[in-house]
C-alpha positions, 0 to 999 in steps of 0.5 A: 903452053907456058906462053899461054899460061904466062899471058894469062898470069900477066893479064890476071896480074894487070887485072889485080892491079886495076882492082887494087887501084880501085880499092885504094880510091874507094878506101879514100872515099870511104874514109872521107865519107866516114869523117863527114858522117861523124861531123854530121852526127855530131852536128845532129846531136848538138841540134837535138840538144838545142831543140830540147833546150829551146822546148824547155825554155818555151815550156817555162815561158808558157808556165810563167805566162799561165801564172801571170794570167791566173794572177790577173784573173784573181786581181780582176775578180778582187777589183770587181768585188771591191767595186761592187761593195762600193769600195775605192775603185 
């Protein structure tokens, strides 16, 4: 009876050892993935900021373009009005 229990104990200890090695390997993999995820999240955060800054620059350029177009329309109307009145044209 004790031999049977001893064999079961040794078998269970071997199995526990296998699982311990697997757990150690899996823990290293988890830590590696955690570091990779942290790096990717930092990169994603940086890219999101750059995207917002890029959009803000685009929006400002659009506003400047619209102001310049508005000025061009006003100046053209003024020139046309002056020419119609017989000004220097």
